[in-house]
C-alpha positions as CSV (number, residue, x, y, z in Angstrom):
1,M,-10.4,6.7,18.9
2,I,-14.2,6.7,18.7
3,Q,-14.2,10.5,19.1
4,Y,-12.6,10.9,15.6
5,L,-15.1,8.7,13.8
6,T,-18.5,9.1,12.3
7,P,-20.7,6.1,11.7
8,V,-21.4,4.6,8.2
9,S,-24.1,6.6,6.5
10,K,-27.8,5.7,6.8
11,S,-27.9,5.3,3.1
12,V,-25.3,2.5,3.1
13,V,-26.9,0.8,6.2
14,A,-30.3,0.8,4.4
15,H,-28.7,-0.5,1.2
16,R,-27.1,-3.3,3.2
17,E,-30.6,-4.5,4.4
18,I,-31.8,-5.2,0.8
19,L,-28.7,-7.2,-0.2
20,P,-28.9,-11.0,-0.6
21,N,-27.7,-13.3,2.1
22,G,-24.1,-14.4,1.8
23,V,-22.6,-11.2,0.5
24,L,-19.9,-9.3,2.4
25,G,-22.3,-6.6,3.6
26,K,-24.2,-9.3,5.5
27,Q,-21.1,-10.8,7.1
28,I,-19.2,-7.9,8.3
29,N,-19.8,-5.7,11.4
30,I,-20.3,-2.0,10.9
31,Y,-20.3,1.1,13.0
32,Q,-23.9,2.1,12.6
33,N,-24.5,4.5,15.4
34,E,-22.6,6.2,18.2
35,A,-24.3,4.1,20.9
36,H,-22.9,0.8,19.7
37,W,-19.2,0.6,19.2
38,P,-18.2,-2.6,17.3
39,D,-16.1,-5.2,19.2
40,L,-12.6,-5.3,17.6
41,K,-11.4,-8.3,19.5
42,G,-10.1,-10.9,17.0
43,V,-10.8,-8.6,14.0
44,K,-8.3,-9.0,11.1
45,F,-9.3,-5.9,8.9
46,V,-10.8,-2.5,9.5
47,L,-12.2,-0.4,6.7
48,L,-11.8,3.3,7.4
49,G,-12.7,6.3,5.2
50,V,-11.0,9.7,5.4
51,R,-13.1,12.4,3.7
52,E,-10.3,14.9,3.5
53,H,-9.0,16.6,0.2
54,R,-8.3,20.2,1.1
55,N,-4.6,19.8,0.2
56,D,-5.4,18.7,-3.3
57,V,-3.7,21.1,-5.7
58,D,-7.0,21.1,-7.7
59,Y,-9.3,21.6,-4.7
60,M,-12.4,23.5,-5.6
61,G,-14.5,23.0,-2.5
62,G,-17.1,20.4,-2.0
63,S,-17.2,17.3,0.1
64,L,-16.4,13.6,-0.3
65,D,-18.2,10.4,0.6
66,F,-17.5,6.8,-0.1
67,D,-21.0,5.5,-0.1
68,A,-20.9,4.2,-3.7
69,V,-17.7,2.3,-3.0
70,R,-19.2,0.8,0.2
71,K,-22.4,-0.3,-1.5
72,S,-20.4,-2.0,-4.3
73,F,-18.1,-3.7,-1.8
74,Y,-20.9,-4.9,0.4
75,G,-22.6,-6.5,-2.6
76,L,-19.6,-8.8,-3.4
77,Y,-19.5,-12.4,-2.3
78,P,-16.5,-13.4,-0.2
79,G,-14.0,-16.0,-1.4
80,N,-13.2,-19.2,0.3
81,W,-11.6,-17.5,3.2
82,P,-12.3,-16.6,6.8
83,L,-13.5,-13.0,7.2
84,S,-13.3,-10.8,10.2
85,L,-13.8,-7.2,9.0
86,V,-15.3,-4.2,10.7
87,D,-16.3,-1.0,8.8
88,L,-15.6,1.8,11.3
89,G,-17.1,4.5,9.1
90,D,-15.2,7.7,8.4
91,I,-12.9,10.3,9.8
92,V,-14.5,13.6,8.8
93,P,-12.3,16.6,8.0
94,G,-11.1,18.5,11.1
95,H,-11.1,22.3,11.5
96,D,-7.7,22.3,9.8
97,V,-6.1,19.6,7.6
98,E,-3.5,19.0,10.4
99,D,-6.4,18.0,12.7
100,T,-7.4,15.3,10.1
101,Y,-3.8,14.1,9.9
102,F,-3.7,13.8,13.7
103,A,-7.0,11.8,13.8
104,L,-5.9,9.5,11.0
105,K,-2.5,8.9,12.6
106,T,-4.1,8.2,16.0
107,V,-6.7,5.8,14.8
108,V,-4.4,3.8,12.5
109,A,-1.7,3.6,15.2
110,A,-4.3,2.2,17.7
111,L,-5.4,-0.4,15.1
112,L,-1.8,-1.4,14.3
113,Q,-1.1,-1.9,18.0
114,Q,-4.0,-4.4,18.2
115,G,-2.6,-6.4,15.2
116,I,-5.4,-5.2,12.9
117,I,-4.8,-4.4,9.2
118,P,-6.3,-0.9,8.5
119,I,-7.6,-0.4,5.0
120,I,-7.9,3.3,4.2
121,L,-10.3,4.9,1.7
122,G,-8.8,8.3,1.4
123,G,-9.3,11.6,-0.4
124,S,-6.1,13.5,-1.5
125,Q,-2.9,11.5,-1.2
126,D,-1.2,13.9,1.2
127,L,-3.1,11.8,3.8
128,L,-0.4,9.2,3.2
129,Y,2.0,11.3,5.3
130,A,-0.2,10.8,8.4
131,H,-0.8,7.2,7.4
132,Y,2.9,6.6,7.4
133,R,3.5,8.5,10.7
134,A,1.0,6.1,12.4
135,F,3.8,3.5,12.2
136,D,6.2,5.6,14.4
137,Q,5.5,3.7,17.6
138,T,5.2,0.2,16.1
139,T,7.7,-0.1,13.2
140,T,11.3,1.0,12.6
141,M,13.0,1.1,9.2
142,L,9.8,0.9,7.2
143,N,9.5,0.1,3.5
144,L,6.9,2.2,1.8
145,V,5.5,1.2,-1.7
146,N,3.5,3.7,-3.7
147,I,1.6,2.4,-6.7
148,D,1.4,5.7,-8.5
149,H,2.1,7.5,-11.8
150,R,4.1,10.2,-9.9
151,F,6.8,10.2,-7.3
152,D,5.2,13.0,-5.2
153,L,8.6,14.0,-3.7
154,G,8.2,17.7,-4.0
155,D,10.0,20.3,-1.9
156,A,10.2,19.2,1.8
157,Q,10.2,22.9,2.8
158,A,7.1,23.8,0.8
159,P,3.5,23.4,2.1
160,I,2.3,19.8,1.8
161,S,0.0,18.8,-1.0
162,N,-1.2,15.7,-2.7
163,K,1.6,16.1,-5.3
164,S,4.3,17.0,-2.7
165,F,4.5,15.0,0.5
166,V,7.1,12.2,0.2
167,G,9.9,14.8,0.8
168,R,8.4,15.4,4.2
169,I,8.3,11.7,5.0
170,I,12.0,11.5,4.1
171,V,13.2,14.5,6.2
172,D,10.9,14.6,9.2
173,E,11.8,12.9,12.4
174,P,11.7,10.1,13.4
175,Y,13.7,8.8,10.5
176,N,11.9,5.5,9.9
177,L,12.0,5.2,6.1
178,F,14.3,2.5,4.9
179,N,13.1,2.4,1.3
180,Y,10.6,4.1,-0.9
181,S,9.4,2.4,-4.1
182,V,7.1,3.7,-6.8
183,L,5.4,1.2,-9.2
184,G,4.0,2.5,-12.4
185,F,5.5,6.0,-12.8
186,Q,5.1,7.8,-16.1
187,S,8.2,9.8,-17.0
188,Y,6.3,12.7,-18.7
189,L,4.4,13.4,-15.5
190,N,7.5,13.7,-13.3
191,P,10.1,16.5,-13.2
192,P,13.6,15.3,-14.3
193,E,15.1,16.4,-11.0
194,E,12.7,14.1,-9.1
195,I,13.7,11.2,-11.3
196,A,17.3,12.0,-10.6
197,L,16.7,12.2,-6.9
198,M,15.0,8.8,-6.8
199,D,18.2,7.4,-8.3
200,K,20.5,9.3,-6.0
201,L,18.6,8.1,-2.9
202,H,18.8,4.5,-4.3
203,F,15.0,4.2,-4.2
204,D,13.2,1.7,-6.5
205,A,11.2,3.1,-9.4
206,Y,9.5,1.0,-12.1
207,R,8.0,2.6,-15.2
208,L,4.4,1.8,-16.2
209,G,5.5,0.1,-19.4
210,V,8.0,-2.2,-17.7
211,L,5.4,-3.5,-15.3
212,T,2.6,-3.9,-17.8
213,N,5.0,-6.0,-19.8
214,D,5.8,-8.2,-16.8
215,L,3.6,-7.5,-13.8
216,S,5.4,-10.2,-11.7
217,L,8.3,-7.7,-11.3
218,A,6.1,-5.9,-8.7
219,E,5.7,-8.9,-6.5
220,P,9.1,-8.9,-4.7
221,I,8.8,-5.1,-4.2
222,L,5.4,-5.5,-2.6
223,R,6.6,-8.5,-0.6
224,N,9.1,-6.3,1.2
225,A,6.7,-3.6,2.0
226,S,5.2,-2.6,5.4
227,L,2.8,0.0,4.0
228,V,1.4,0.1,0.5
229,A,-0.5,3.1,-1.0
230,L,-2.4,3.2,-4.2
231,D,-3.1,6.4,-6.0
232,V,-6.1,5.4,-8.1
233,S,-5.2,8.1,-10.6
234,C,-2.6,5.6,-11.9
235,I,-5.5,3.6,-13.4
236,K,-6.3,4.5,-16.9
237,S,-9.5,6.6,-17.1
238,G,-11.2,4.2,-19.4
239,D,-11.1,1.5,-16.8
240,L,-11.8,3.6,-13.7
241,S,-13.9,6.7,-14.6
242,V,-13.6,9.1,-17.5
243,K,-15.6,11.6,-15.5
244,Y,-13.2,11.7,-12.5
245,H,-9.9,10.8,-14.0
246,K,-8.5,12.0,-17.3
247,S,-5.4,9.9,-18.0
248,P,-5.6,7.7,-21.1
249,N,-2.6,5.6,-19.9
250,G,-2.2,3.6,-16.7
251,F,-2.8,0.2,-15.3
252,D,-5.9,-1.6,-16.5
253,S,-8.5,-3.1,-14.1
254,R,-7.0,-6.6,-14.3
255,E,-3.4,-5.4,-13.6
256,I,-4.4,-3.2,-10.6
257,C,-6.4,-6.1,-9.0
258,A,-3.4,-8.3,-9.5
259,M,-1.2,-5.7,-7.7
260,A,-3.7,-5.6,-4.9
261,R,-3.5,-9.4,-4.5
262,Y,0.3,-9.2,-4.5
263,T,0.0,-6.6,-1.8
264,G,-2.2,-8.9,0.3
265,I,-0.1,-12.0,-0.1
266,S,2.9,-10.2,1.3
267,N,3.5,-11.3,4.9
268,R,4.9,-7.9,5.9
269,V,2.2,-5.5,4.7
270,K,0.4,-4.1,7.7
271,S,-1.8,-1.6,6.1
272,F,-3.2,-0.7,2.6
273,G,-4.4,2.7,1.5
274,L,-6.4,3.8,-1.5
275,Y,-6.1,7.5,-2.3
276,E,-7.4,10.2,-4.6
277,L,-10.8,8.6,-4.4
278,K,-13.9,10.6,-5.5
279,S,-17.5,10.1,-4.4
280,F,-18.1,8.0,-7.6
281,D,-21.8,8.7,-7.2
282,Q,-22.0,9.1,-11.0
283,S,-19.6,6.3,-11.9
284,E,-20.9,2.8,-11.0
285,S,-18.0,1.2,-12.8
286,G,-15.4,3.2,-10.8
287,A,-17.0,2.3,-7.5
288,N,-17.1,-1.4,-8.6
289,L,-13.4,-1.4,-9.5
290,I,-12.4,0.1,-6.1
291,A,-14.6,-2.5,-4.4
292,Q,-12.9,-5.3,-6.4
293,I,-9.4,-3.9,-5.5
294,L,-10.4,-4.2,-1.8
295,W,-11.7,-7.8,-2.4
296,Y,-8.4,-8.9,-4.0
297,F,-6.3,-7.4,-1.2
298,I,-8.4,-9.2,1.4
299,E,-8.1,-12.5,-0.6
300,G,-4.4,-12.1,-0.8
301,V,-4.1,-11.6,3.0
302,S,-6.3,-14.7,3.5
303,F,-3.9,-16.8,1.4
304,R,-0.6,-15.7,3.1
305,V,1.9,-18.4,3.6
306,A,4.6,-18.2,6.4
307,D,7.7,-18.8,4.3
308,E,10.2,-16.4,5.9
309,D,11.6,-18.6,8.7
310,F,15.1,-18.5,7.4
311,Q,16.4,-20.3,10.5
312,N,15.0,-23.6,9.3
313,D,17.2,-24.9,6.4
314,R,14.7,-27.5,5.5
315,D,12.2,-24.9,4.3
316,F,14.7,-23.5,1.8
317,T,17.1,-24.4,-1.0
318,T,20.2,-22.3,-1.0
319,Y,22.2,-21.4,-4.1
320,S,25.6,-19.7,-4.2
321,V,26.5,-17.8,-7.3
322,P,30.0,-16.4,-7.8
323,I,30.3,-13.1,-9.7
324,D,33.8,-11.8,-10.0
325,D,35.0,-11.3,-6.4
326,L,31.4,-11.6,-5.0
327,V,29.4,-14.6,-4.0
328,L,25.6,-13.9,-4.1
329,V,23.6,-16.3,-2.0
330,F,20.0,-16.9,-3.1
331,K,17.3,-18.7,-1.1
332,K,14.2,-20.4,-2.6
333,S,11.3,-21.2,-0.4
334,N,10.3,-24.9,-0.7
335,K,6.8,-23.9,0.3
336,T,5.9,-21.2,-2.2
337,G,8.8,-21.1,-4.7
338,R,9.5,-17.5,-3.8
339,W,13.1,-16.2,-4.0
340,W,15.4,-14.0,-1.8
341,V,18.9,-12.8,-2.2
342,V,21.2,-12.3,0.9
343,L,22.5,-8.8,1.5
344,P,25.9,-8.5,3.3
345,F,25.3,-7.0,6.8
346,N,27.3,-3.9,7.5
347,S,28.0,-3.8,11.3
348,K,28.7,-0.1,11.1
349,T,25.1,0.7,10.3
350,D,22.2,0.8,12.7
351,N,21.2,-2.7,13.8
352,N,17.6,-2.0,12.7
353,T,18.8,-2.7,9.1
354,H,19.8,-6.2,10.0
355,K,16.2,-7.5,9.3
356,H,16.6,-6.3,5.7
357,A,19.5,-8.7,5.1
358,L,17.3,-10.8,2.9
359,L,16.0,-9.0,-0.1
360,P,13.0,-10.5,-2.0
361,C,13.8,-11.1,-5.6
362,T,12.6,-13.0,-8.7
363,Y,13.8,-16.2,-10.3
364,D,14.8,-14.2,-13.3
365,E,17.2,-12.2,-11.1
366,Y,18.8,-15.5,-10.0
367,I,19.1,-16.6,-13.6
368,G,20.7,-13.2,-14.4
369,A,23.2,-13.7,-11.6
370,T,24.2,-17.1,-13.1
371,N,25.0,-15.1,-16.2
372,Q,27.2,-12.7,-14.2
373,E,24.6,-9.9,-13.9
374,I,24.3,-8.4,-10.4
375,P,20.7,-7.5,-9.6
376,E,20.2,-3.7,-9.6
377,R,18.0,-3.8,-6.5
378,W,20.7,-5.8,-4.7
379,L,23.2,-3.0,-5.5
380,K,20.9,-0.3,-4.3
381,A,20.0,-2.1,-1.1
382,R,23.7,-2.6,-0.4
383,L,24.5,1.0,-1.0
384,K,21.7,2.0,1.4
385,N,23.2,-0.3,4.1
386,E,26.6,1.3,3.7
387,V,25.3,4.9,4.1
């Protein structure tokens, strides 16, 4: 995969030298020159930039770099957690955008096969299509979560763009998508037909206001994800960068960092991508916030607790809740206090769905069930299993 990568810029390498001892930049290994390829044995995380944005619907030329984000990230102190991270530099744009997609897919797939968690710093979010396709050889029935203000479904027959790529994920073979969830969508930014399609396909969609009122609702969604993407445009411009992003509404800096930590804590998340990044060379606060999002994701991974061994009854407390002619079975982890609800397994469907027979949920959903309210996500998941 080295042929697709260019080393971290000399500017970032020089900046690293003047940082104080103990910061992340002094503790991680970086790809500095083509003659010295970093050893990836035993590495937990790889940071990878993808400087591609030609399929941005607002593309006006120019190039991207992530030097400002790297400098901010390198200057942070690690938490009380072990760190094995390598910065592999960037994938530069290929001759065509499809060449960049191929390079991204190839590099991420190679990292996943080594058990490494790729963290992607990306340009336009159409790159998520290639990021997703990197899982083709390693994961079946994947759950994709997009923290975004738009659904990005688009027309699967139309050319791909950063506002229209999820449709291609749904219809292109191999069909590995089990569920697509969007956290933080804003209704006035999405066509009514896309909102209706999300409901028709039984996908999960949470409005921005619902989550800002209770951010914990995002945790079970993220806990069930294999791949999580964050469109940084969902952050309100006042907290990210007024220069680069114009939206007055969105997640604030505290909320988005909490979402990143939820993402990291999930035992199933195998990769995390941040998209719609700009160079941020004129926005120190924007670069600092992206760096802190990365920090919280890594901290979350470092504090993962293995609490999904459902074969060991001693690790769980089971509750059966009768609702009309149904009996919903909830399981609460005795280690973490996290909740799941059992889905009935449909033997007529592909056996790959069997691993989704336990759906992460919240304590409030359990309480709702005791009040004879069937959780909406349970109904959607059951309907998908019956298709």
